[in-house]
C-alpha positions as CSV (number, residue, x, y, z in Angstrom):
1,M,148.4,115.7,82.8
2,K,146.5,116.5,86.0
3,L,143.9,113.8,86.6
4,I,142.6,115.5,90.0
5,G,142.1,119.5,89.6
6,Q,139.8,122.3,90.6
7,T,138.6,123.0,87.1
8,Q,137.5,119.2,87.2
9,I,135.5,119.7,89.9
10,S,133.9,122.5,89.5
11,R,132.6,120.6,86.1
12,T,131.4,117.8,88.3
13,L,129.6,119.9,90.7
14,A,128.3,121.5,87.8
15,G,126.9,118.2,86.1
16,L,125.5,117.8,89.5
17,G,123.6,121.3,89.5
18,D,122.4,121.3,85.7
19,F,121.2,117.3,86.9
20,A,119.4,119.2,89.8
21,L,117.9,122.3,88.2
22,S,116.8,119.6,84.8
23,F,115.5,116.5,87.0
24,T,113.6,118.9,88.9
25,V,111.8,120.8,85.6
26,Y,111.1,117.6,84.5
27,N,108.8,116.5,86.9
28,L,107.0,119.6,87.2
29,L,106.5,119.8,83.8
30,L,105.5,116.2,83.9
31,S,102.1,117.6,85.8
32,Q,101.2,119.2,83.3
33,E,98.9,116.4,80.2
34,T,100.0,119.2,77.0
35,W,103.5,118.3,78.4
36,A,103.5,114.5,79.8
37,Q,101.9,113.5,76.7
38,G,103.5,115.3,73.7
39,L,107.5,116.5,73.9
40,L,108.0,114.7,76.9
41,D,106.8,111.4,75.7
42,F,109.3,111.7,72.8
43,G,106.4,109.9,70.3
44,G,106.5,107.3,72.6
45,L,110.2,106.1,71.5
46,F,111.3,105.4,74.9
47,A,107.9,103.3,76.0
48,L,110.2,100.7,74.0
49,F,112.7,100.0,77.0
50,G,110.1,99.3,79.6
51,S,111.4,100.2,83.3
52,W,114.4,101.9,81.8
53,S,111.8,104.2,80.0
54,Y,111.6,106.2,82.6
55,P,115.6,107.7,83.4
56,L,116.2,107.2,80.0
57,K,114.2,110.0,79.6
58,A,115.4,112.2,82.4
59,Y,118.9,111.7,81.0
60,F,117.7,113.0,77.9
61,F,116.0,116.0,79.0
62,F,119.1,116.4,80.9
63,C,120.9,116.2,77.9
64,L,118.7,119.1,76.4
65,Y,118.8,120.8,78.8
66,R,122.5,121.5,78.6
67,F,122.5,121.2,74.8
68,Y,120.2,124.9,74.6
69,F,121.8,126.7,77.4
70,S,125.1,125.5,75.8
71,L,124.4,127.2,72.6
72,L,122.4,130.1,74.0
73,F,125.1,131.4,76.6
74,G,128.2,129.4,76.2
75,L,127.9,127.2,79.4
76,T,125.0,126.2,81.1
77,P,123.9,128.0,84.4
78,M,125.7,126.3,87.3
79,A,129.0,126.1,84.8
80,F,128.2,130.0,85.3
81,F,127.5,130.3,88.9
82,L,130.8,128.2,89.9
83,G,133.3,130.8,87.8
84,L,133.6,128.3,84.5
85,R,135.0,130.4,81.9
86,S,135.9,129.4,78.2
87,P,138.6,131.9,76.3
88,V,137.4,130.9,73.0
89,H,135.3,133.3,71.0
90,W,131.7,134.1,71.8
91,W,129.9,132.7,68.3
92,R,132.7,129.5,68.4
93,V,132.7,128.5,71.6
94,R,128.7,128.5,71.7
95,W,128.4,126.1,68.4
96,V,132.1,124.2,69.6
97,Q,130.0,122.9,73.6
98,G,126.8,122.3,71.4
99,L,128.7,119.6,69.8
100,K,130.4,119.1,72.5
101,L,127.6,117.9,74.6
102,I,126.1,116.2,71.6
103,L,129.4,113.5,71.6
104,D,128.8,113.8,75.7
105,F,125.2,112.1,75.0
106,F,127.1,109.8,72.9
107,L,129.9,108.6,75.4
108,L,128.4,108.7,78.8
109,P,129.6,105.4,79.7
110,L,133.5,106.4,78.6
111,V,133.7,108.5,82.0
112,L,137.6,109.9,81.0
113,F,136.3,111.5,77.7
114,H,134.7,114.0,79.3
115,W,134.4,113.7,83.1
116,V,138.0,113.8,84.1
117,T,140.7,116.6,82.5
118,L,143.8,115.3,81.6
119,W,145.9,118.4,79.5
120,S,145.9,122.0,81.3
121,R,146.6,124.9,78.8
122,P,150.0,126.1,79.6
123,N,148.9,129.9,78.0
124,E,145.4,129.7,80.7
125,L,145.4,130.0,83.9
126,R,144.3,127.3,85.4
127,G,142.5,125.8,82.3
128,E,141.9,122.7,81.7
129,Q,140.8,119.8,78.6
130,T,139.2,116.9,78.7
131,L,140.1,114.7,75.8
132,V,137.1,115.5,73.9
133,E,137.6,119.4,74.5
134,K,141.3,118.0,73.3
135,L,139.7,116.8,70.0
136,L,137.7,120.5,69.4
137,G,140.1,122.7,70.2
138,I,138.3,124.4,73.3
139,S,138.8,124.3,76.7
140,L,137.4,126.1,80.4
141,S,139.0,127.9,82.9
142,Q,138.7,128.4,86.5
143,K,138.0,132.0,87.8
144,P,139.3,133.2,90.7
145,E,137.2,131.7,94.2
146,T,134.9,133.9,95.2
147,A,132.7,134.0,98.2
148,A,129.3,133.2,95.6
149,Q,131.3,130.1,94.0
150,N,131.9,128.7,97.8
151,L,128.6,128.8,98.7
152,M,126.9,128.0,95.7
153,S,129.2,124.8,95.5
154,F,128.2,123.6,99.2
155,L,124.5,124.3,98.3
156,V,125.5,121.5,94.9
157,F,124.9,118.3,97.1
158,P,121.9,119.5,98.9
159,L,119.8,120.6,95.9
160,F,121.3,117.6,94.3
161,L,119.4,115.2,97.5
162,L,116.7,117.5,97.1
163,S,115.8,116.7,93.5
164,L,115.4,113.2,93.6
165,Y,112.0,113.9,95.5
166,S,110.8,116.3,93.2
167,P,108.9,114.0,91.4
168,L,106.0,114.7,94.5
169,L,105.9,118.0,92.0
170,S,103.4,115.9,89.1
171,R,100.5,115.9,91.2
172,L,101.3,119.7,93.1
173,T,97.7,120.2,94.5
174,Y,98.8,116.9,96.4
175,F,102.7,117.4,97.5
176,D,101.2,116.9,101.2
177,G,99.9,113.4,100.5
178,L,97.0,112.6,101.2
179,K,95.0,111.9,104.5
180,L,94.0,108.2,104.9
181,V,91.8,106.5,107.3
182,E,92.1,102.8,108.1
183,S,89.1,101.3,109.7
184,D,87.7,97.7,109.5
185,I,83.8,96.8,109.0
186,E,81.8,95.0,111.1
187,L,78.9,94.0,111.4
188,S,76.5,96.6,113.3
189,T,74.2,94.1,115.0
190,P,73.8,89.9,115.3
191,T,72.4,87.8,111.6
192,D,69.8,85.8,111.9
193,F,71.6,82.5,110.5
194,Q,68.2,80.8,109.7
195,R,67.6,83.4,107.3
196,V,70.8,84.3,105.7
197,K,70.8,83.7,101.8
198,I,74.4,83.4,100.5
199,M,74.7,85.7,97.0
200,Q,77.4,85.4,94.8
201,S,78.1,87.6,91.4
202,D,80.8,87.0,89.3
203,R,80.0,90.7,87.7
204,F,80.5,92.3,91.2
205,G,83.2,90.5,91.9
206,F,82.4,89.0,95.4
207,Q,79.9,87.0,97.8
208,W,77.7,87.9,100.6
209,A,76.1,86.7,102.8
210,T,73.1,88.2,104.8
211,D,69.6,88.5,105.7
212,Q,68.7,91.9,105.3
213,T,67.8,91.7,101.1
214,E,64.9,89.8,102.7
215,K,64.3,92.1,105.2
216,R,64.9,95.5,104.4
217,F,66.8,96.1,101.8
218,L,64.8,95.1,98.4
219,M,67.7,94.8,95.2
220,I,66.7,95.4,91.7
221,P,68.7,94.7,88.3
222,D,69.9,98.1,86.9
223,Y,72.6,98.7,84.4
224,Q,73.6,101.8,83.3
225,F,75.0,102.9,79.3
226,V,78.5,103.6,79.3
227,R,79.8,105.6,76.3
228,Q,83.3,104.3,75.0
229,G,84.6,105.6,71.8
230,T,81.5,105.4,69.5
231,Q,79.7,102.6,71.5
232,L,78.0,102.3,73.8
233,R,78.5,99.5,77.1
234,L,76.4,98.1,79.2
235,Q,77.3,98.3,82.8
236,P,75.7,95.7,85.4
237,A,73.8,97.8,88.7
238,V,71.4,97.3,91.4
239,A,68.8,99.7,92.3
240,I,68.7,99.1,95.7
241,Y,65.6,100.2,98.0
242,D,65.3,100.6,101.7
243,S,62.1,99.8,102.7
244,E,62.8,101.8,106.4
245,K,64.1,104.9,105.0
246,K,62.2,104.9,101.7
247,V,65.0,105.7,100.3
248,F,67.0,104.7,96.9
249,M,70.7,103.5,96.5
250,Q,73.0,102.4,93.4
251,M,75.9,99.6,93.5
252,I,77.5,99.6,90.2
253,A,79.5,97.2,89.1
254,K,82.7,99.4,87.5
255,K,85.6,97.2,85.3
256,E,88.5,94.8,86.7
257,I,91.6,96.6,87.6
258,R,94.8,94.9,87.0
259,L,96.6,96.0,90.0
260,N,99.6,93.8,88.8
261,Q,100.3,96.3,86.3
262,L,100.1,99.3,88.9
263,F,102.9,97.0,90.8
264,N,105.2,97.2,88.0
265,Q,104.9,100.7,87.8
266,A,105.7,101.3,91.2
267,Q,108.9,99.6,90.1
268,E,110.1,102.2,88.0
269,G,113.3,104.1,89.2
270,Q,113.2,102.3,92.8
271,P,116.3,100.8,93.3
272,F,116.0,99.2,96.8
273,F,111.7,98.4,95.4
274,S,113.3,94.0,96.0
275,K,114.5,95.3,99.5
276,R,111.0,96.6,100.8
277,F,108.5,94.6,98.3
278,P,110.9,91.3,97.5
279,K,107.4,89.3,97.1
280,L,106.1,92.0,94.7
281,A,109.7,92.5,93.2
282,S,109.8,88.9,92.1
283,Q,105.7,89.2,90.5
284,N,104.1,87.3,93.5
285,F,100.5,89.4,93.7
286,G,98.6,86.4,95.2
287,P,97.2,86.6,98.7
288,E,100.5,85.8,100.9
289,S,101.9,89.0,99.3
290,C,98.9,91.2,101.0
291,S,100.8,92.9,103.5
292,E,103.4,93.8,101.1
293,I,100.4,95.6,98.8
294,V,98.9,97.3,101.6
295,D,102.2,98.9,102.5
296,L,103.2,99.6,98.9
297,M,99.4,101.2,99.1
298,T,99.7,103.1,101.9
299,S,102.8,104.5,101.1
300,S,102.5,105.7,98.1
301,L,99.2,107.5,98.9
302,R,100.7,109.2,102.0
303,L,103.6,110.3,100.1
304,G,104.2,114.0,101.2
305,T,106.4,116.4,102.6
306,G,105.1,115.4,105.7
307,S,106.5,111.8,105.1
308,L,109.7,111.9,103.7
309,V,112.3,111.0,106.4
310,S,110.4,107.8,107.0
311,H,110.2,107.2,103.7
312,T,113.3,107.4,102.9
313,L,114.4,105.4,105.4
314,R,112.6,102.3,104.3
315,S,112.6,103.1,100.6
316,G,115.8,105.7,99.8
317,P,115.4,109.0,98.1
318,F,113.3,107.6,95.3
319,V,110.3,108.1,94.9
320,R,109.2,108.3,90.6
321,G,107.7,104.5,90.9
322,F,105.1,105.0,94.4
323,I,104.2,108.1,92.3
324,N,103.3,106.3,89.7
325,L,101.0,103.8,91.5
326,R,99.2,106.7,93.2
327,E,98.3,108.5,89.5
328,G,97.7,105.1,88.6
329,L,94.8,104.5,91.6
330,L,93.6,107.9,91.1
331,S,93.5,107.9,88.2
332,L,90.4,105.0,88.7
333,V,88.2,108.3,89.5
334,D,87.5,111.2,88.8
335,F,89.4,113.2,91.4
336,S,89.4,115.9,92.5
337,S,90.4,118.3,96.2
338,Q,87.2,117.2,97.2
339,T,88.2,113.4,97.4
340,E,89.0,111.1,100.3
341,V,90.7,108.0,100.3
342,D,90.6,105.8,103.4
343,L,91.9,102.2,103.8
344,I,89.0,100.0,105.3
345,R,88.9,95.9,105.3
346,I,85.9,93.6,105.9
347,G,86.6,90.2,107.0
348,K,90.3,89.7,105.9
349,T,90.0,91.9,102.6
350,P,91.9,95.3,102.7
351,L,89.8,97.6,100.3
352,L,90.7,101.1,99.3
353,R,87.5,103.6,99.5
354,F,87.7,106.9,97.7
355,R,85.0,109.0,98.8
356,Q,83.4,111.9,96.4
357,T,80.5,114.3,96.2
358,E,79.3,115.4,92.7
359,T,77.1,118.3,93.0
360,G,74.6,119.1,90.4
361,V,70.3,118.9,90.4
362,N,70.4,116.1,92.9
363,D,73.8,116.3,94.8
364,Q,75.2,112.4,94.9
365,V,77.5,111.0,96.8
366,I,79.5,108.0,95.2
367,H,81.7,105.5,97.1
368,T,84.0,103.5,94.8
369,Y,85.6,100.3,96.1
370,L,89.0,98.6,95.2
371,P,89.0,95.7,96.5
372,L,93.0,94.3,96.9
373,C,95.2,91.2,98.0
374,T,91.9,89.1,95.9
375,E,92.0,86.9,92.5
376,K,90.4,89.7,90.6
377,S,90.5,93.2,91.4
378,L,86.9,94.1,90.2
379,M,86.1,98.3,91.5
380,F,82.2,98.7,92.1
381,S,80.5,101.8,93.6
382,V,77.4,102.4,95.5
383,S,75.7,105.9,95.3
384,Y,73.3,108.0,96.6
385,Q,71.6,111.1,97.0
386,S,73.3,114.0,99.8
387,T,70.9,114.1,102.5
388,L,70.8,112.5,105.7
389,A,68.0,109.7,105.1
390,H,70.4,108.4,102.0
391,A,73.8,108.8,104.6
392,K,72.3,106.4,107.6
393,S,70.7,104.2,104.7
394,Y,73.9,104.0,103.2
395,Q,75.5,103.5,106.5
396,D,73.4,100.8,107.7
397,F,73.9,98.9,104.5
398,L,77.4,99.0,104.7
399,E,77.5,97.8,107.9
400,K,74.4,95.0,107.4
401,V,75.2,93.8,104.1
402,L,78.6,94.8,102.6
403,A,80.1,94.1,105.9
404,T,79.1,90.0,105.2
405,S,81.1,90.4,101.7
406,S,83.7,87.8,101.5
407,W,86.0,87.7,98.3
408,E,87.8,84.2,99.4
409,Y,87.7,81.2,97.9
410,L,84.7,82.0,95.0
411,T,83.6,79.3,92.5
412,E,81.6,80.6,89.1
413,N,78.3,82.0,89.6
414,K,75.5,78.9,88.4
415,L,71.7,79.8,87.7
416,P,69.6,77.8,90.3
417,R,67.4,75.3,89.7
418,K,64.2,76.3,90.8
419,G,62.6,79.6,90.1
420,E,62.2,80.6,93.6
421,D,65.6,80.1,94.5
422,F,66.4,83.4,92.2
423,H,68.4,86.2,93.4
424,V,68.6,89.6,92.3
425,F,73.2,89.0,91.2
426,H,71.6,85.7,89.0
427,I,69.8,88.4,86.7
428,V,72.5,91.0,86.5
429,D,75.1,88.3,86.1
430,F,72.7,86.4,83.7
431,F,70.6,88.7,81.2
432,T,73.0,89.7,78.6
433,Q,75.5,86.4,78.6
434,L,72.6,83.5,77.9
435,T,72.8,80.4,76.4
436,P,69.5,78.8,74.9
437,D,69.5,75.8,77.3
438,Q,69.3,79.0,80.2
439,R,66.3,80.6,79.1
440,I,63.3,78.9,80.5
441,I,64.8,78.9,83.9
442,F,65.9,82.4,83.4
443,E,62.5,83.6,82.5
444,E,60.6,81.8,85.2
445,G,63.1,82.6,87.8
446,S,63.7,86.3,86.9
447,F,60.1,87.4,86.1
448,Q,59.3,85.5,90.3
449,Y,61.8,87.8,91.2
450,L,61.0,91.1,90.1
451,E,57.0,90.2,90.7
452,K,58.1,89.5,94.7
453,A,60.6,92.5,94.7
454,F,58.0,95.1,93.8
455,K,55.5,93.7,95.8
456,K,57.1,94.9,98.9
457,I,57.5,98.6,97.8
458,D,54.2,100.4,98.2
459,H,55.1,103.4,96.3
460,E,57.9,104.4,93.7
461,K,56.4,103.1,91.1
462,E,57.9,105.8,88.4
463,K,61.1,104.4,89.6
464,L,60.4,100.9,89.2
465,A,58.5,101.0,86.0
466,Q,61.5,103.1,84.9
467,F,64.1,99.9,85.5
468,L,61.5,97.9,84.1
469,E,61.6,99.8,80.8
470,K,65.6,99.2,81.1
471,M,64.3,95.6,81.2
472,I,62.6,95.6,78.1
473,D,64.8,97.3,76.2
474,I,67.9,95.3,76.9
475,T,65.6,92.5,76.2
476,A,65.0,93.4,72.7
477,M,68.4,94.0,72.7
478,V,69.7,90.6,73.7
479,R,67.0,88.8,71.0
480,G,68.0,91.0,68.3
481,R,71.6,89.2,68.5
482,N,70.1,85.9,68.8
483,K,66.3,84.9,69.1
484,Q,66.7,81.8,70.8
485,V,67.9,83.2,74.2
486,L,64.9,84.7,75.5
487,S,61.0,84.5,74.3
488,E,59.0,87.3,72.6
489,A,56.2,86.3,75.3
490,Y,58.7,87.0,78.4
491,G,59.6,90.6,76.6
492,K,55.5,91.1,76.4
493,K,55.2,89.9,80.2
494,L,57.8,92.6,81.3
495,R,55.4,94.8,79.5
496,D,52.3,93.7,80.9
497,L,54.5,94.8,84.6
498,R,55.0,97.7,83.7
499,A,50.8,98.4,82.4
500,E,50.1,97.0,86.0
501,I,52.8,98.9,88.3
502,L,51.9,101.9,86.1
503,A,47.7,101.4,86.7
504,K,48.0,101.5,90.2
505,D,46.5,103.7,92.4
506,Q,45.1,105.1,89.0
507,P,41.0,106.9,89.8
């Protein structure tokens, strides 16, 4: 009986080396959508194991890797390079080694069965057997040492450590991480507090305190039709008209993002996660854990070859969870190599901002915002044409209006008692969610607001008519569900206003 022998050492090194190769290939295949959602998903079986699904899938792939190499060649690649050989006939060693690996798969916790060699074969040079090999009548022997074997033995541990970072291969284009710029957005000029208007929206999830919507930036309710499967869904939006630059922008309420699900995915395969992020590990996702949220987000987005040393010192050599979070964040937008990501702060609230450019008839620039450390993370975007005037208008809007945003202590938005107190978000928030008792004040206030806003826009009549056309269609849709919510007279007033606008400047 020989507890430690040359063959056992080579077996252990071969196991580490084979795991490094299989784990690297596994993460490389995960970057291919057909593999990630097909064969490597294993029919959704491993999803039943929750946070253990990733390491179990990686182990299962490791076993498949060893099984097929053994069937084809009788040995795994690293076992061959380290000089291990089996004296059994070539056809028998293949199916017996395959059977052995099937037993190894189920006997993984019992190390003595397949890692510790307990018998030496007297008739074979340096041949040693484990318990499973003894039962199956096979053995492995060690060839005399060569320089190539010694070099390979020396490289196994570095290859094993490097393989732990192979999840970075899951998105090869961003192997070096993303350039993440941090900045604060502050008011560019003092606000006229006597004319400040508090504007809150449940659909957008923020509150403004600005005087600019009465001066320069005129807000008009708008909606986008978004297809979800076979159905069309209304997406609330606001058209923003800059009366100084004479250009339009659009702000769209996207969707609520469940950040807690992304944070849970970030814990996958991270044994030291609770040490670095104790509040998030204890499922505390509130404002008090904001510093950990920002740290986790920035670490995930910046993770690449240039940050491996600092990442390892802080979180250990494990990156799968951080890659999961980065993939989840990038999936929120139509990500491309031209997308820029930065972290901005408005007041006390940090936000991720994704900047994209869409080419077409009219090149569009889209800035998508994801608030962090808030009760609800409601994502929204601001889009504008790729011209100098539009870019300057957006920058002014950012510094004069968006810079006043707040996400703290929001209460439910309510309709005002008087029509003259209406603002654009009263229309956007309530238009498709009215109750019969809100009909009179909504019709009065929304129509007063539209008339007042349109009078301040001295051209773009075709554009204004399009906004009204959408409101007319939505009014018909709402009345189709419940005729008590909006009146037929309200729809007629909108049609008359549209006709009046189109008739302007007609000969």
